[in-house]
C-alpha positions in Angstrom: 40.3 26.5 218.6 41.8 29.7 219.9 39.0 31.6 221.6 39.3 35.5 221.9 39.7 37.2 225.2 36.8 39.5 226.0 37.8 41.3 229.3 35.0 43.9 229.3 32.2 41.4 229.8 31.2 39.9 233.2 32.5 36.4 233.7 29.1 34.7 233.3 28.2 36.6 230.1 31.7 35.9 228.8 31.3 32.2 229.5 28.0 32.1 227.7 29.5 33.8 224.6 32.4 31.5 224.6 30.1 28.6 224.7 28.2 30.0 221.7 31.4 30.6 219.8 32.4 27.0 220.5 29.1 25.7 219.3 29.4 27.7 216.1 32.8 26.1 215.5 31.1 22.7 215.6 27.8 23.3 213.9 28.4 23.9 210.2 26.0 24.7 207.5 25.8 24.6 203.8 22.9 25.9 201.6 22.1 24.9 198.0 19.4 26.1 195.6 17.8 24.4 192.7 18.5 25.9 189.3 15.1 27.7 189.3 15.7 28.7 193.0 12.4 27.3 194.1 13.9 24.5 196.2 16.4 25.2 199.0 18.5 22.7 200.8 20.2 23.3 204.1 22.9 20.8 205.3 24.2 21.1 208.9 26.5 19.3 211.3 25.0 19.9 214.7 26.8 20.5 217.9 27.1 16.8 218.8 28.4 16.1 215.3 25.1 14.8 213.9 24.7 15.4 210.2 21.3 16.8 209.2 19.5 18.3 206.2 16.3 20.1 205.6 14.4 21.1 202.4 12.0 23.9 201.5 10.0 24.8 198.4 9.0 28.3 197.5 9.7 29.3 201.0 7.6 26.5 202.5 9.2 23.8 204.6 9.0 20.3 202.9 11.3 18.4 205.3 12.2 19.8 208.7 15.6 19.0 210.2 16.2 15.3 209.3 19.2 13.2 210.5 21.6 11.3 208.4 23.8 8.3 208.9 24.1 4.6 209.4 24.3 2.2 212.3 27.0 -0.6 212.0 27.2 -4.0 213.4 29.9 -4.3 216.1 31.4 -0.8 215.3 30.8 2.8 216.2 27.9 4.2 214.4 28.2 6.6 211.5 25.5 8.9 213.0 27.3 11.4 215.2 30.7 12.7 216.2 31.4 14.2 212.7 33.0 17.4 211.6 32.7 18.8 208.1 36.1 18.7 206.5 35.2 19.6 203.0 32.4 20.8 200.7 32.5 20.9 196.9 29.9 22.3 194.5 29.1 22.0 190.8 26.3 22.5 188.4 25.4 20.2 185.5 23.0 20.9 182.6 22.9 18.2 179.9 20.5 16.2 177.9 20.4 12.5 177.0 18.2 10.3 174.8 16.8 7.2 176.3 16.8 3.9 174.3 13.1 3.9 174.9 10.9 6.1 177.0 8.1 8.6 177.5 10.0 11.4 175.8 12.6 11.5 173.2 15.1 13.7 175.1 15.6 14.1 179.0 17.1 17.2 180.5 19.5 16.4 183.5 19.9 19.8 185.2 20.9 20.1 188.8 23.2 21.9 191.4 25.3 19.5 193.4 26.8 19.8 196.9 29.1 17.0 198.2 29.8 17.3 202.0 32.8 15.3 203.4 32.3 14.3 207.0 35.1 13.0 209.2 34.7 11.2 212.5 37.9 12.2 214.5 37.4 9.6 217.2 37.5 6.7 214.6 39.4 8.5 211.7 36.6 7.4 209.3 35.2 9.4 206.5 31.8 9.6 204.9 30.6 11.8 202.0 27.0 12.8 201.4 26.3 14.0 197.9 23.2 16.1 197.3 21.8 16.9 193.9 19.1 19.5 193.8 16.9 19.5 190.6 14.0 21.9 189.9 11.6 19.0 190.7 13.3 17.7 193.9 16.2 16.3 195.7 18.5 13.2 195.5 21.2 12.3 198.0 23.4 9.3 198.7 26.1 8.2 201.1 29.6 7.6 199.7 32.4 5.8 201.5 35.9 6.3 200.0 38.6 3.7 200.3 40.2 4.3 203.7 42.4 2.4 206.3 39.8 2.6 209.1 36.8 1.6 207.0 37.3 -1.3 204.6 34.7 -3.9 205.2 31.5 -3.1 207.3 28.1 -4.6 208.1 25.0 -2.2 208.1 22.8 -2.7 211.1 20.4 -0.1 209.9 20.4 3.1 207.7 19.1 6.0 209.8 18.1 8.5 207.1 15.1 10.6 208.1 12.5 12.4 206.2 10.9 14.7 208.8 7.6 15.8 207.5 6.0 18.9 208.9 2.5 17.6 209.5 -0.1 14.8 209.1 -0.2 14.5 205.4 -2.6 12.6 203.2 -0.7 9.4 202.1 -1.2 6.8 199.4 0.6 3.9 201.0 1.3 0.1 201.0 2.2 -2.0 204.1 6.0 -2.2 204.5 6.9 -5.7 203.5 10.2 -7.5 202.7 8.7 -9.8 200.1 5.8 -8.2 198.2 4.4 -5.0 196.9 1.1 -6.7 195.7 -1.2 -4.9 198.1 -4.1 -2.5 197.5 -3.1 1.1 198.0 -4.6 2.7 201.1 -5.5 6.4 201.1 -5.4 7.9 204.5 -3.7 10.5 206.7 -0.4 9.3 208.2 -2.0 9.5 211.7 -4.5 6.7 210.5 -1.9 4.2 209.3 -1.6 2.3 212.5 -5.3 1.7 212.8 -5.6 0.6 209.1 -2.5 -1.6 208.9 -4.1 -4.9 209.8 -6.8 -4.7 207.2 -4.2 -3.5 204.6 -2.1 -6.7 204.9 -4.0 -9.0 202.7 -2.8 -12.6 201.9 0.1 -13.1 199.4 2.2 -16.0 198.2 5.1 -14.6 200.1 5.0 -11.8 202.6 7.0 -10.5 205.6 5.6 -7.3 207.2 7.7 -5.7 209.9 5.9 -2.9 211.7 2.3 -1.5 212.3 3.6 1.8 210.8 6.0 0.4 208.2 5.5 1.8 204.6 6.9 1.1 201.2 8.3 3.4 198.6 7.5 5.1 196.4 5.4 6.9 199.0 3.1 9.6 197.6 2.0 12.4 199.9 -0.3 15.4 199.6 -0.3 18.2 202.2 -3.3 20.2 203.3 -1.8 23.2 201.5 -1.7 21.3 198.2 1.9 20.5 198.0 2.7 17.0 196.6 5.7 15.0 197.9 7.0 11.7 196.6 9.7 9.7 198.5 11.6 6.8 196.8 15.2 5.7 195.9 17.2 5.5 192.8 19.9 3.2 191.4 19.4 0.3 193.8 22.6 -1.8 193.3 24.4 -4.0 195.7 22.3 -2.8 198.6 19.0 -3.7 200.2 15.7 -2.1 199.3 14.6 0.8 201.5 11.2 1.0 203.3 10.0 3.8 205.6 9.3 3.5 209.3 6.7 6.1 210.4 6.7 7.8 213.8 3.0 8.6 213.8 3.4 11.2 216.6 6.2 13.4 215.1 5.5 12.4 211.5 9.2 11.6 210.9 9.8 8.8 208.4 13.1 6.9 208.8 14.7 4.4 206.4 14.2 0.8 207.2 16.4 -1.6 205.1 15.4 -5.1 204.1 17.4 -7.7 206.2 19.0 -10.9 205.2 18.4 -14.3 206.8 20.5 -13.4 209.9 19.1 -9.9 210.2 21.9 -7.9 208.7 20.9 -5.1 206.3 24.0 -5.0 204.1 27.6 -6.0 203.6 29.8 -3.2 202.1 33.4 -2.9 201.1 35.0 0.6 200.4 35.0 2.4 198.0 31.2 2.0 197.9 28.0 4.0 198.0 24.3 3.8 198.8 21.4 4.2 196.4 20.1 7.7 196.0 17.3 8.8 198.4 14.8 10.8 196.3 12.2 13.5 197.2 10.1 14.8 194.4 8.2 18.1 195.2 5.6 20.2 193.4 2.4 22.1 194.0 1.1 20.3 190.7 0.3 16.7 190.6 1.2 16.5 187.0 4.8 17.5 187.7 5.2 14.4 189.9 4.2 12.2 187.0 6.5 14.0 184.5 9.6 14.1 186.8 12.6 12.3 185.5 14.6 12.8 188.6 14.8 9.0 189.4 16.1 8.2 185.9 18.6 11.1 186.0 20.2 9.7 189.2 21.1 6.5 187.4 24.2 6.2 185.3 24.1 6.3 181.5 24.1 2.9 179.8 27.3 1.3 179.1 25.8 -0.8 176.3 27.7 0.0 173.1 25.0 -1.7 171.0 21.4 -1.2 171.8 19.9 -2.1 168.5 18.6 -5.4 169.8 16.4 -3.6 172.5 13.0 -3.0 171.0 9.7 -2.1 172.7 7.3 -4.9 172.4 3.5 -5.3 172.0 2.4 -8.9 172.7 -0.3 -11.4 173.3 0.0 -14.7 175.2 -1.2 -17.9 176.7 -1.6 -16.5 180.2 -5.0 -15.0 181.2 -6.7 -18.3 180.6 -4.4 -19.8 183.3 -4.8 -16.9 185.6 -8.6 -17.2 185.5 -8.5 -21.0 185.9 -9.8 -21.8 182.3 -6.5 -23.7 181.6 -3.6 -25.0 183.6 0.2 -24.5 183.6 0.7 -28.2 184.4 0.6 -31.0 181.8 -0.7 -33.6 184.3 -2.6 -33.7 187.6 0.2 -35.9 189.2 1.9 -34.6 192.3 5.3 -35.3 193.9 7.3 -34.6 190.8 11.1 -35.2 190.5 12.4 -33.8 187.3 15.5 -36.1 187.1 13.4 -39.3 187.2 9.9 -38.6 185.7 9.1 -39.6 182.1 6.3 -37.2 181.0 5.7 -39.4 177.9 4.3 -42.1 180.2 2.0 -40.1 182.4 -1.6 -39.2 181.7 -2.3 -35.7 180.4 -4.9 -33.6 182.2 -6.5 -32.2 179.0 -6.4 -28.7 180.3 -2.8 -27.8 179.6 -2.8 -24.4 177.8 0.7 -24.5 176.4 0.3 -27.1 173.7 1.6 -26.6 170.2 -1.8 -26.4 168.3 -3.2 -23.8 170.8 0.0 -21.7 170.8 -0.2 -21.6 167.0 -3.6 -20.0 167.3 -2.1 -17.2 169.3 0.7 -16.8 166.8 -1.9 -16.6 164.0 -3.8 -13.9 165.9 -0.6 -11.9 166.6 0.5 -12.1 162.9 -2.9 -11.0 161.7 -3.2 -8.0 163.9 0.4 -6.9 163.8 1.7 -7.9 167.3 5.4 -8.4 167.9 5.4 -11.5 170.1 3.6 -14.3 171.9 4.2 -15.2 175.6 3.6 -18.8 176.7 3.6 -19.8 180.3 3.5 -23.4 181.4 5.5 -24.7 178.5 8.2 -26.4 180.5 8.2 -29.4 182.9 7.7 -29.1 186.6 4.5 -27.1 187.0 2.7 -30.0 188.8 4.2 -29.2 192.3 6.0 -25.9 191.6 4.5 -23.9 194.4 4.7 -24.0 198.2 6.9 -27.1 198.4 10.2 -25.3 199.0 11.8 -27.3 196.1 15.3 -26.4 195.1 15.3 -28.3 191.8 11.9 -27.2 190.7 12.5 -26.2 186.9 15.4 -26.7 184.4 14.2 -23.9 182.0 15.0 -25.9 178.9 12.8 -29.1 178.9 9.4 -28.7 177.3 6.3 -30.8 178.1 5.5 -33.5 175.4 2.7 -31.5 173.8 5.0 -28.3 173.3 7.2 -28.6 170.3 9.8 -25.9 170.7 11.5 -26.3 167.3 8.2 -26.4 165.3 6.8 -23.3 167.2 10.1 -21.4 166.4 9.7 -22.3 162.8 6.1 -21.4 162.7 6.5 -18.1 164.5 9.3 -17.0 162.4 7.4 -17.8 159.2 4.7 -15.4 160.5 7.1 -12.6 161.5 6.4 -13.2 165.2 8.8 -13.6 168.1 8.3 -16.0 171.0 8.6 -14.6 174.5 10.1 -16.9 177.1 8.8 -17.5 180.6 11.1 -18.4 183.5 9.3 -19.0 186.8 11.7 -19.7 189.5 9.3 -20.4 192.4 11.8 -18.3 194.5 14.4 -21.0 194.1 17.2 -18.5 193.2 20.2 -20.7 193.4 18.5 -23.2 191.0 17.9 -20.5 188.5 21.5 -19.3 188.6 22.6 -22.8 188.3 20.7 -23.1 185.0 20.9 -19.6 183.7 23.7 -19.9 181.1 22.0 -22.9 179.6 18.5 -21.4 179.7 19.7 -18.2 177.9 21.6 -20.2 175.3 18.4 -22.3 174.8 16.6 -19.0 174.1 19.2 -17.8 171.6 19.1 -21.2 169.8 15.3 -21.1 169.5 14.6 -17.5 168.6 13.5 -16.0 171.9 14.8 -12.5 172.6 12.8 -11.5 175.7 12.1 -13.3 179.0 9.5 -12.9 181.6 11.0 -13.9 184.9 9.0 -14.9 188.1 9.8 -15.2 191.8 6.5 -16.4 193.3 6.7 -17.8 196.8 9.2 -17.7 199.6 12.9 -17.3 198.6 15.2 -20.3 198.8 17.4 -20.4 200.7 14.7 -19.9 203.4 15.2 -16.7 205.4 16.3 -14.6 202.6 13.8 -12.0 201.3 12.8 -10.6 197.8 14.3 -7.2 198.6 17.5 -8.1 200.5 20.9 -7.3 199.3 21.5 -10.9 198.1 18.3 -10.8 196.0 19.1 -7.4 194.6 22.4 -8.7 193.4 20.7 -11.8 192.0 18.3 -9.6 189.8 21.3 -7.6 188.7 23.2 -10.7 187.7 20.3 -12.0 185.7 20.0 -8.6 183.9 23.7 -8.5 183.1 23.8 -12.1 182.0 20.8 -11.5 179.8 22.5 -8.6 178.2 25.4 -10.9 177.2 22.9 -12.9 175.3 21.1 -9.9 173.9 17.9 -10.8 175.9 15.4 -8.3 177.2 14.0 -8.9 180.7 10.5 -8.5 182.3 10.9 -9.2 186.0 7.8 -10.3 188.0 7.8 -10.5 191.8 11.2 -8.8 191.7 12.1 -5.6 193.5 10.2 -2.4 192.6 12.3 -0.5 189.9 14.6 2.5 190.8 15.4 3.9 187.4 17.9 1.2 186.5 16.4 0.9 183.0 18.5 4.0 182.1 21.7 2.0 182.8 20.4 -1.4 181.7 17.7 -0.6 179.0 17.2 -4.4 178.5 15.2 -4.2 181.6 12.0 -3.4 179.6 9.4 -4.3 182.2 8.6 -5.1 185.8 5.6 -6.1 187.8 6.3 -5.2 191.4 2.6 -4.2 192.2 -0.9 -5.6 191.9 -1.4 -6.0 188.2 -4.3 -7.2 186.2 -4.0 -10.8 187.4 -5.6 -9.6 190.6 -8.8 -8.9 188.8 -9.1 -12.6 188.7 -8.3 -12.9 192.5 -11.1 -10.8 193.8 -10.3 -7.5 191.9 -8.4 -4.3 192.2 -10.0 -1.1 193.6 -11.5 1.2 191.0 -9.1 3.9 191.9 -6.0 1.6 191.6 -4.9 2.8 188.2 -5.3 6.5 189.2 -2.7 5.9 192.0 -0.1 3.5 190.4 1.5 6.2 188.2 2.1 8.3 191.2 3.6 5.4 193.2 4.9 2.3 191.6 5.6 3.9 188.1 7.9 6.6 189.6 10.7 4.2 189.4 10.1 2.6 186.0 7.5 1.0 183.7 5.1 -1.7 184.8 4.0 -4.8 182.9 0.4 -4.2 184.0 -1.1 -6.5 181.2 -4.2 -4.5 180.4 -6.8 -5.0 177.7 -9.4 -7.4 179.4 -12.6 -7.1 177.3 -14.6 -9.9 179.0 -14.8 -8.5 182.5 -16.7 -11.4 184.1 -14.2 -14.0 184.9 -17.0 -16.6 185.3 -17.4 -16.6 181.5 -13.9 -18.3 181.4 -14.2 -20.3 184.7 -17.7 -20.7 186.2 -16.2 -21.3 189.6 -14.5 -17.9 189.7 -16.9 -15.0 190.5 -14.3 -12.3 190.3 -14.8 -9.4 187.9 -12.5 -6.8 186.3 -13.1 -3.5 188.1 -13.0 -1.4 185.0 -15.0 -0.5 182.0 -13.9 -1.8 178.6 -13.1 1.8 177.5 -10.7 2.2 180.4 -8.9 -1.0 179.5 -8.0 0.9 176.3 -6.9 3.9 178.2 -4.5 2.0 180.3 -2.2 1.5 177.3 -1.5 5.3 177.6 -1.9 5.9 181.3 0.2 2.9 182.5 3.4 3.6 180.6 5.5 0.6 179.5 7.6 -0.2 176.5 6.2 -3.7 177.0 2.4 -3.9 176.5 0.3 -7.0 176.5 -3.2 -7.4 175.0 -3.9 -9.8 177.8 -7.4 -11.1 177.0 -8.1 -14.2 174.8 -8.4 -13.8 171.1 -12.0 -14.8 171.0 -13.0 -11.9 173.2 -11.1 -9.5 170.9 -12.8 -10.9 167.9 -16.2 -10.0 169.5 -15.1 -6.3 169.8 -12.8 -5.7 166.9 -13.9 -2.0 166.6 -12.6 -1.4 170.1 -9.6 -3.7 169.7 -8.5 -1.4 166.9 -7.2 1.1 169.5 -4.9 -1.6 170.9 -3.6 -2.3 167.4 -2.9 1.2 166.7 -1.5 2.6 170.1 2.2 3.0 170.2 4.6 1.6 172.9 7.5 4.1 172.5 7.1 7.8 172.6 8.7 11.2 171.5 6.7 13.3 173.9 4.3 13.1 176.9 2.0 15.5 178.4 -0.1 15.2 181.6 -3.3 17.0 180.8 -4.9 16.6 184.2 -4.2 14.6 187.3 -5.1 14.1 190.9 -3.8 10.9 192.7 -6.7 8.6 193.6 -9.2 10.4 191.4 -8.1 10.7 187.8 -5.2 11.0 185.3 -5.2 12.0 181.6 -2.1 11.6 179.5 -1.4 12.6 175.9 1.6 10.9 174.2 3.2 11.4 170.8 4.2 8.2 169.0 7.9 7.8 168.3 8.9 9.2 164.9 5.3 10.0 163.9 2.9 12.8 164.0 0.1 10.7 165.8 -0.9 11.4 169.4 -2.7 9.0 171.8 -4.7 10.1 174.8 -5.8 8.0 177.7 -7.8 8.9 180.8 -8.7 6.8 183.9 -10.9 7.8 186.8 -12.1 6.4 190.1 -15.5 4.9 191.2 -17.1 8.4 191.2 -16.9 9.1 187.4 -16.4 12.6 186.1 -16.4 14.8 183.0 -13.0 15.6 181.5 -12.1 18.7 179.6 -9.3 18.3 177.1 -7.2 21.1 175.6 -5.5 19.9 172.4 -3.1 22.9 172.2 -0.1 20.5 172.2 -0.9 19.4 168.6 1.2 21.0 165.8 0.1 24.4 164.5 -1.3 24.4 161.0 -2.1 20.7 160.9 -5.5 19.0 160.9 -6.2 15.7 162.7 -8.9 13.0 163.0 -9.6 12.0 166.5 -11.1 8.6 167.1 -12.7 8.5 170.5 -13.3 5.3 172.4 -15.4 6.2 175.3 -17.8 5.0 178.1 -21.4 5.1 177.0 -23.7 7.2 179.0 -25.0 4.2 181.0 -21.6 2.5 181.4 -20.5 1.5 184.9 -17.5 -0.7 185.9 -19.9 -2.9 188.0 -23.2 -2.8 186.3 -22.5 -2.2 182.6 -18.7 -2.4 181.9 -18.9 -3.2 178.1 -21.0 -0.2 177.1 -18.8 1.9 175.0 -19.1 4.3 172.0 -16.7 5.0 169.2 -16.9 8.3 167.2 -14.6 10.4 165.0 -14.2 14.2 165.0 -11.9 16.5 163.2 -9.6 18.5 165.5 -6.7 21.1 165.4 -4.6 22.5 168.1 -7.4 25.0 168.8 -9.9 22.3 169.7 -11.3 21.6 173.1 -13.1 18.4 173.9 -15.4 17.4 176.7 -15.5 13.7 177.5 -17.5 11.7 180.1 -15.8 9.1 182.2 -18.2 6.5 183.8 -17.6 5.3 187.4 -14.4 3.1 187.1 -14.1 4.1 183.6 -12.1 6.2 181.2 -11.6 6.9 177.5 -8.9 6.5 174.8 -8.3 8.7 171.8 -6.2 8.2 168.7 -5.3 11.6 167.1 -4.0 11.0 163.6 -2.9 13.6 161.1 -5.6 14.0 158.4 -4.4 12.9 154.9 
C-alpha cells in the first residue's frame, strides 16, 4: 500500500494517522439489507484478518460482532489472516410449489452477498455466502476447487452467534445421539445449573458439555424479540450443536465428531450446510417462516406422482405400552442364520400376527385411512436391543404367524396400503448390506412407505447418530428409496433441515420426544406448545397423536404412565403438529368408544393450500388454521400448557360471501389433563368470515374445529 506523505502533522500524530489508514486498508466491510429493509447484515474482515458478521432488526442488534471460520486438523486454521478479494451481490424473488406442505406456494425472496476471502500466507480461498430474507439470515461456507486446498479434515467449525444478553431459551441438552429430551425453559445464564437434571436416560446418548445446546434453538429476548437458530441443507457434513459461553452469551458451533474425534472430511469444491437465524417481534412469524426450506435446493425428481401424504393406523401403540410384544418368542440369544422359528414356542403376545393385522386393515378400510403400519413382523426381535449385534435383522423374513403375501392380497382388496417397518438397532452397515433386497421386497409386496429406526448405539461403535458418516447413510437410504419409489419416515435419525424440499419422499421424521414417551413416564403438558418453535422448524414430525385412552394401565396394568393431554387436544395435534404423515395411534377399540370425537381424525386433511397462525407464544399456546388441499374446508387446532386459557378466534381468513358450518371439538368445563382428560364436548355453529369465536382450553388441553362450507 502506498501511504500518503503528510508533512504538516507532527511525527507522533502522523504515525497515528498512518496506522489508522493501514488498519482501514485491512478492515473491510460490506452491508446488506433484507428486501423489506428491516434486517441489516454487516460483514467485516477485522485488522487481524478475522472475518466477522453482525445482524440487526429494525435498528435493534440481534447478533453482535460474531466470528466466522473453521479449524483444520494438521493445517493452518481458516479463522484469521484473510483479506477480502471479491464481493458479489444479487437479488432473487421467485415462487415454487412444494410437492406437499403447509401452503400451496412458497415465496423465495432474498438479497444475497457472497464475500470471497483469501489467506495470502497459505494461498487458500474461502467464500461466505449470505442470504438475507425478510424473516432472517442464512449463510454458509464455500470452498472452491484450488491447488492449496483439495482435501481437508475439519477439527471444529468456529461460527459464532454473539447474542446481546441473557435471553429466555427453549433448549435441549447438546447430544451427539439423541434429541429425545424434554425441553427446558430458562434463561441462558441458568443452563449450566439445570443441565444435569435435563439429561434424562435414553437408549443412546452422548452429551458433551454442561452448556452444550441443540438446534433448533428458540430464544425470546426481554424486549419481545424472537430469535431461532438452526441449520439448513445438512448434506455430507456433521450436524451442528451450539456451545454456550454463559458469561458473554456467545454461542459457537460445535460439530458432531466421528469415532476418532474428527468433525468432517471434505474435498473441494464443497460447502457447509447453511447456518440460519430467523428473527421477528411476532412469535407467529417464526412458525410461518419458510427460510429453512428456501435454503434447500429444488427437487431433482422428475416424477413425484408416487409421493402422497398418508393418514395411517398401525400395530404400534399396543407394543409401546407393553400390551403386546414385537418378538414372536421369549427365547434369547438368537442367530438368524441358524434358528428355525417354526420349531420354537410362540409367546402368545406377538402383536404382528396375520389375524390381528387384518383387524387393523378392516378398521382402516372402514374409516378411510390410507395405510397400516406393522412393527415386529420380521424375525430377530427377541434380542434386538443392547447386544451390539451386527447381523440383527435381514428385513425380508417374516415370523411364522405373519403371512406377507396374504396380507398384501387382503390389504389390496380393501384399498389399503401396508407400511413397512425397518428397525436397524443402530447396525448401519447391516442395513446397507440388505437395503437393495429389502426395498425390492417392498416393491414386490405392495409397500410404498417405510418407517426406519436407529434405536441404540451406532455400529461400528464410536460413531454417532449425527456424525458425517451417519448423515451420509441417511442420505443414501433416502436416495436408494427414491429409486424404488418408496417414501421414508426416519426415526432416531438426525433432526430435519429442510431436505424434504429436495427429497420430497422424506415425508416424516421423529427426532424428538413423540407420543411414545407418554408411555415412558409422559411428556410435559407444554411440550406441544414448544415443538413447533423448535423441532418442526426443519421439517414435519411423525408425532403419532390421537391417543383417546390416556391411562396406559388400561392396556398394561404394570405401566402407570398417562398421556399428559386431554382428548380434545389429541385432536388438535393433527393441525398444530404439521406432518404429511399422520397416524391415528390408538387402538381401534378405543376409537370405537368415541366415534363422535374420532370423526375429526377421519375428516382432517394431511396436505394444505394455506396456513394461518392465529395466536402463538412458545411454551404457552399455539392456534393454527389450515385450508385443506384443493378444498374450501378449514381446520383449526389449538394446544395450551398446564395453565389452561380462553382463546379468541377471528375467522376473517374465510372466503367472503360464503357460509360455513363449524364443528367444535373442545374440552368440557371440568376437563383437566390429569384429573378428567376425556371430558369433551362437540357442538356445531354457523359462521362466516365476520364471525369471532371464544373457546376454552382446559389445563393441558386444546380444541379442534372443522370448518366446512355450508351446502
